Steps between C-alpha positions, in 0.01 A plus 500: 500500500522827300783539255650832436692541176782767551706573800546868457366769732143430404522114520661506843255762636209285368656198670507678834135633449368155420662343795340763717168393345573144599611335178805283429705665225789406287687736258655391180773720339667445168827643598774254625557703812292774689627852447405848404667741257685780689296818481321746717125489563253768658265367759212744509246518784246265336784246453602541868162440620500181303839383656361579849213262439735234375705533828828615349493881545748508799754302306462723184524827697817382655656469146336803321566857467240771568545793268395839662424637156471438130606782265499554128768702342567641140688259310776735390525793749394287811248778595251369761166484330297296733527373864283250687549490865484139624582571869112492582428187294383290803262782623360547153472150380527263799831335406852613406660538148809293476770404254670171505728286302278258318712196600453596880118499466506175310718347770277611778180343329691180427631466852149561652338257258741219565536562874159605623276345237678161462506584130687314235657675185587255226761639265576375138136451425430668163121467429412396149126431521199522735176339473188591698211286614193596704680394827869512447777599267784299355839647441782362275862604541791478245663244728225259417337531842122548523300618788134515593396793723178599667557850347770707329620855521712637208745750635746438210542846374461676169582184305240301701470140371189469726337807330574359163345166591180660615449783269730451196806683388438871495856600421628792711567817290818715521413838645792677334683565813830349621628504855845464651540422873806463728634520859806707585688448836492825681875507546550516117324839504761655720417834662213578266211643687140386441168643601331269737241253376415429142565740202367488152675685207219553259551562125264464187491131430770422761522453876765417754407403854736433795457415858697324773445141619645291781525810721700689266756242411371485141364745252236358285440665162258443215509682160221503251498605132256484206629281214351374177567137534623226738783300337588268791434130486361509854307768683757542761883487432830635614566850364794725460488823717626677196154466342307698771813739521453579127123525515516727810804708364333836578388400843627652829854415614368311807339256258834429316681473826266205606535345165875543481531320844300190401712196577659336182295746278232251491138532584162325434308600190143405422227592261156610634221264393133501587183321438140622481288452824323171523123496558544193704799317627337206678382169342375211721750416775783730350558867528778749424685745724739799453664539161340190373161661546563864429856590413542881519768746388722645777412857502316491846721211637190279566593161349627339825245696716201379299626141516518541884157643500376211296645245746330667800153533330526133370582383858208710640268353251587142593490582877144651449368207295217313661505128549318435183701740285731342261856623433413593148219726648753664717724561203213658324441722804865607499487580134198721538651677797821572322399576136399866536820586702756327278323611180533859600875452591559337159335792313663763704839336470460476121429874484799574693718431210316742281518761752876451504530532128318820472634648829650847513711486838509868551111498517483238770518750792192673356307199404262270683729189544334159445658260742429244773368775734270671261340171383446378866718185434649520853158509668406151398501247787491131380429394858179705518396524133150370412482139387167549335586725192 
């Protein structure tokens, strides 16, 4: 049996991929109940290719929105600065670009894992230590339970206990950005007209993004601002919408209409933290996946996408293994295949914050825009990518 630590998007996708490769899998989650924080999520073409291989694309498409465009406007005047046509995404990249409620994607993966993979998710299992041997790994949980597994995959996020057990405690560093996110029911926005698809209001050191989810029933928003310090006790907490309203005081009226309509005046607030890329994230029969292996800042929206890519490539490596190849050898092949890709994504995502700080919005329409298209991020296909890097 292979144990997966963490029942988020990456952990569930890995469970599905390993079942496809013929392995018995059990997932261990520290939360007392399975659930995802309400927020929107972009599923770029590279992510959709992964979801198709995992067998959940039809279910995801039925729940998601397909934006016809992505526009960037001047933060104050609302002037259109940049427009990306998304209507030809399938023709260009081989898969659609979708936007979805994060909880809906999580529910699709969970249902598929439990129903079609005979998978089990154990809640209330907070990992406190992990010990590797040459042929197995032993996990110890806060409940006092211990478990011996053939192999372990750490999909337990930025605060990964598995990562710390393997490679020590390299504390994440605060990247001097705070984000606020929320969901506004469409009826609370009255007769206000919105341009279709997603819109970004861009200002120096500040950003506001909005797009519909659940077929327009909800408007998802995320606001970012540069700050000097993070004062919260946790990296994610409840925030008062008055904070982004004040930080974005000079932003366009559309921004404030959305913020003012936020239910209860409350939103989620979190600090942006990052780690340096690892040279290796596999040790014996244990490997890492998603944010545990390569946490990245959100500027290109590739956190969940890269975890889905990881799951597919890991499953392919195990499927391709010869009869004499051990699981840890397959884990090392997976790491080699993924390192160049995710290291590039980590570096470019980190640079995105610096671009935002120094940005002059009025120049965007005349500048060469660095984004997912120009970096070729959408072109990657985890189903066909080489396993021999």
